C-alpha positions as CSV (number, residue, x, y, z in Angstrom):
1,M,74.2,6.0,23.4
2,T,70.5,5.6,23.8
3,S,68.8,2.2,24.1
4,E,65.3,1.0,23.3
5,Q,63.1,-1.5,25.2
6,R,61.1,-3.8,23.0
7,R,58.9,-6.8,23.4
8,I,58.4,-9.8,21.1
9,C,57.1,-13.3,21.3
10,V,59.8,-16.0,21.0
11,G,58.0,-19.3,20.6
12,R,55.3,-18.9,23.2
13,I,57.5,-16.8,25.5
14,N,56.7,-13.0,25.6
15,T,60.2,-11.6,25.8
16,T,61.4,-8.2,26.8
17,Y,64.8,-7.0,25.4
18,Y,67.0,-4.0,25.1
19,Q,68.7,-2.8,21.9
20,S,71.0,0.0,21.0
21,S,69.5,2.6,18.8
22,S,72.2,2.0,16.1
23,P,70.8,0.3,13.0
24,L,71.0,-3.5,12.4
25,T,74.0,-3.2,10.2
26,G,77.5,-4.5,10.7
27,D,78.4,-6.5,13.8
28,V,75.7,-7.6,16.2
29,V,76.5,-8.2,19.8
30,L,74.3,-10.4,21.9
31,L,74.6,-10.1,25.7
32,L,73.2,-12.9,28.0
33,H,72.8,-12.0,31.7
34,G,73.3,-14.2,34.8
35,W,70.9,-15.8,37.2
36,G,68.5,-13.6,39.2
37,I,68.9,-10.4,37.1
38,S,67.9,-9.3,33.6
39,G,69.1,-7.7,30.4
40,K,68.7,-4.3,32.0
41,T,71.9,-4.8,33.9
42,W,73.9,-4.6,30.7
43,L,72.7,-1.1,29.9
44,P,75.8,0.6,31.3
45,L,77.9,-1.4,28.8
46,F,75.7,0.0,26.0
47,E,77.2,3.4,26.7
48,H,80.6,2.0,25.7
49,I,79.8,-0.3,22.7
50,G,76.3,0.6,21.5
51,D,77.6,3.2,19.0
52,K,80.0,0.6,17.5
53,Y,77.8,-2.5,17.3
54,H,74.1,-3.3,17.2
55,T,73.7,-4.5,20.7
56,L,71.0,-6.8,22.1
57,A,70.3,-7.8,25.7
58,P,67.2,-9.9,26.3
59,D,65.5,-10.6,29.6
60,L,66.0,-14.4,29.5
61,P,62.8,-16.4,30.2
62,N,62.0,-16.6,33.9
63,F,63.7,-13.3,34.6
64,G,63.0,-9.6,34.3
65,D,59.9,-8.8,32.4
66,S,59.9,-11.9,30.2
67,D,57.5,-14.8,30.7
68,E,58.2,-17.8,32.8
69,T,58.8,-21.1,31.1
70,P,56.1,-23.9,31.3
71,G,58.5,-26.2,33.1
72,P,62.2,-26.4,34.2
73,W,64.7,-25.4,31.5
74,G,68.4,-26.3,31.1
75,Y,71.2,-24.9,29.1
76,E,70.1,-26.5,25.8
77,D,66.5,-25.2,26.2
78,Y,67.8,-21.6,26.7
79,A,70.2,-22.1,23.7
80,H,67.2,-23.0,21.5
81,F,65.4,-19.9,22.8
82,V,68.4,-17.7,22.0
83,A,68.6,-19.1,18.5
84,E,64.9,-18.2,17.8
85,F,65.3,-14.8,19.4
86,L,68.2,-14.0,17.2
87,A,66.5,-15.3,14.1
88,Q,63.7,-12.8,14.7
89,Q,66.2,-10.0,14.5
90,G,66.6,-10.6,10.7
91,D,67.5,-13.1,8.1
92,S,70.9,-14.8,8.5
93,V,71.9,-12.7,11.5
94,Q,75.2,-13.7,13.1
95,A,76.4,-12.4,16.4
96,H,79.3,-11.9,18.7
97,V,77.9,-13.6,21.9
98,I,78.9,-12.5,25.4
99,G,77.6,-14.4,28.4
100,H,78.1,-13.9,32.1
101,S,77.7,-16.6,34.8
102,M,74.5,-18.5,33.9
103,G,74.4,-16.5,30.7
104,G,77.9,-17.8,30.0
105,G,76.8,-21.4,30.3
106,I,73.9,-20.6,27.9
107,A,76.2,-18.8,25.5
108,A,78.6,-21.8,25.4
109,A,75.7,-24.2,24.8
110,F,74.3,-21.9,22.1
111,A,77.7,-21.7,20.4
112,A,78.0,-25.5,20.4
113,L,74.6,-26.1,19.1
114,Y,74.4,-23.3,16.6
115,P,78.0,-22.8,15.4
116,D,77.1,-21.1,12.1
117,V,75.4,-18.2,14.0
118,V,78.2,-17.3,16.4
119,K,81.0,-15.1,15.0
120,S,82.9,-15.0,18.3
121,L,82.3,-16.0,21.9
122,V,83.2,-14.3,25.2
123,L,82.5,-16.2,28.4
124,I,82.7,-14.3,31.6
125,S,83.0,-16.5,34.7
126,P,80.6,-19.0,33.0
127,A,78.4,-21.4,35.0
128,G,78.2,-25.0,33.6
129,V,80.3,-27.0,36.0
130,P,78.3,-28.6,38.8
131,L,78.8,-26.9,42.2
132,S,78.0,-27.6,45.8
133,K,74.6,-27.3,47.5
134,V,72.3,-24.7,46.0
135,Q,72.0,-23.0,49.5
136,H,75.7,-22.5,49.6
137,V,75.7,-21.0,46.1
138,A,72.9,-18.5,47.0
139,F,74.7,-17.4,50.2
140,T,78.0,-17.0,48.4
141,R,76.4,-14.8,45.7
142,I,74.6,-12.5,48.1
143,A,77.8,-12.1,50.3
144,E,80.0,-11.5,47.3
145,V,77.7,-8.9,45.8
146,S,77.7,-7.0,49.0
147,V,81.5,-7.0,49.2
148,Q,81.9,-5.9,45.6
149,L,79.4,-3.0,46.0
150,A,81.3,-1.7,49.1
151,Q,84.7,-2.1,47.4
152,S,83.5,-0.2,44.3
153,G,82.3,2.7,46.4
154,F,78.8,2.0,45.0
155,R,80.0,3.5,41.7
156,F,78.1,1.3,39.3
157,N,74.5,0.7,38.3
158,Q,74.0,-0.8,41.8
159,F,70.5,0.3,42.4
160,S,69.3,-1.0,39.0
161,F,71.2,-4.3,39.7
162,L,69.8,-4.7,43.2
163,N,66.3,-3.6,42.1
164,T,66.3,-6.1,39.3
165,F,67.4,-8.9,41.6
166,L,64.9,-7.9,44.4
167,D,62.1,-7.6,41.8
168,N,62.7,-11.1,40.7
169,V,62.8,-12.4,44.3
170,I,59.6,-10.6,45.3
171,K,57.6,-11.3,42.2
172,R,58.8,-14.9,41.6
173,P,60.3,-16.4,44.7
174,N,59.4,-20.0,43.8
175,N,60.6,-19.5,40.3
176,M,63.9,-18.1,41.5
177,L,64.5,-21.2,43.6
178,Q,63.7,-23.4,40.7
179,T,65.9,-21.6,38.2
180,M,68.8,-21.7,40.6
181,Q,69.0,-25.4,40.3
182,F,70.3,-25.9,36.8
183,P,73.2,-23.4,36.8
184,A,74.4,-25.0,40.0
185,S,74.0,-28.6,38.9
186,E,73.9,-29.0,35.1
187,D,77.1,-29.8,33.3
188,V,77.7,-27.9,30.0
189,R,81.2,-29.4,29.5
190,P,80.2,-32.2,27.1
191,L,79.1,-29.5,24.6
192,L,82.3,-27.5,24.7
193,P,84.3,-29.4,22.1
194,S,81.5,-28.5,19.5
195,V,82.2,-24.8,19.8
196,K,83.8,-23.5,16.6
197,A,83.9,-19.8,17.1
198,P,86.9,-18.0,18.4
199,C,86.5,-17.9,22.2
200,T,87.8,-15.7,25.0
201,V,87.3,-16.8,28.6
202,L,87.4,-14.0,31.2
203,W,87.6,-14.8,34.9
204,G,87.9,-12.6,37.9
205,K,90.8,-13.8,40.0
206,D,88.9,-13.1,43.2
207,D,85.6,-14.6,42.1
208,K,84.1,-16.4,45.1
209,L,80.9,-17.7,43.5
210,L,82.6,-19.4,40.5
211,P,86.3,-19.6,41.5
212,V,89.0,-19.2,38.9
213,T,90.0,-22.8,39.4
214,L,87.1,-23.7,37.1
215,A,88.5,-21.7,34.2
216,P,90.8,-24.5,32.8
217,D,87.7,-26.6,32.2
218,F,86.5,-24.1,29.7
219,Q,89.9,-23.2,28.3
220,A,90.7,-26.9,27.7
221,G,87.2,-27.9,26.6
222,I,86.7,-25.3,23.9
223,P,89.1,-25.7,20.9
224,H,91.6,-22.8,20.7
225,A,90.0,-20.9,23.6
226,T,92.1,-18.2,25.3
227,L,91.9,-17.4,29.0
228,Q,92.4,-14.0,30.6
229,V,92.3,-13.7,34.4
230,I,91.3,-10.3,35.6
231,E,93.3,-9.3,38.7
232,G,91.4,-8.1,41.7
233,A,88.0,-8.9,40.1
234,G,85.0,-10.6,41.7
235,H,82.1,-12.3,40.0
236,E,80.3,-9.1,39.0
237,W,83.3,-7.2,37.7
238,C,81.9,-6.9,34.2
239,L,78.8,-5.1,35.5
240,I,80.8,-2.9,38.0
241,Y,83.4,-1.8,35.4
242,P,81.7,-1.9,32.0
243,E,84.4,0.3,30.5
244,Q,87.0,-2.4,31.3
245,L,84.8,-5.1,29.7
246,A,84.3,-2.9,26.6
247,Q,88.0,-2.7,26.0
248,V,88.3,-6.4,26.1
249,L,85.3,-6.9,23.8
250,N,86.6,-4.5,21.2
251,V,89.8,-6.5,21.0
252,S,87.9,-9.8,20.9
253,I,85.4,-8.7,18.3
254,R,88.0,-7.2,15.9
255,A,90.3,-10.2,16.2
């Protein structure tokens, strides 16, 4: 499945995004990436679902090739951005929304604030519960990524993943530090009861960055949410094993 890179202006934010070459008919899948990377890291998943669904993966503001925001943003700011981005894809577009890590917190806020737009919701180790010091979060993420790459035998899109992360670090070091603050400290849980869409929460059992002990906060907070714990999986499992994620998404979307 081929993908296309496009660029639009969302509000005042010049935004890069990737889409499958399938036409905008039927189900739309919207993929929201985690902190420090970009929509490009979802491209291996396109190979598994792009021929079934019209798949969209934006570089969220402050990351990848999209513009920086004029000031600090939180989950609700990103949710409003996502709503406008999706509205530009066509009239009355609804989407199955999948968010990982920081993108999971954004997806949860989006589903709570725009319930009529979200057909289903999949949260993969979502951020949104305040954590410890930012320095500890950064160290844990770097250490866990290194371990996961080694364990996977460097089988996945590791160079794209690392290049995207390093590109953000090199080009926007101050911005990276600033944007790390809100996923580690902002609490999305007050919004969770407003989520109306069917929701699946996926969590790697061996996640070190966002431990699985946080999962009950989302399962209990979102009405009728279901939890699936992925054995032997770390924080980036959905990027390392896109075919495994695709199987889960196909079930969730068709439910």
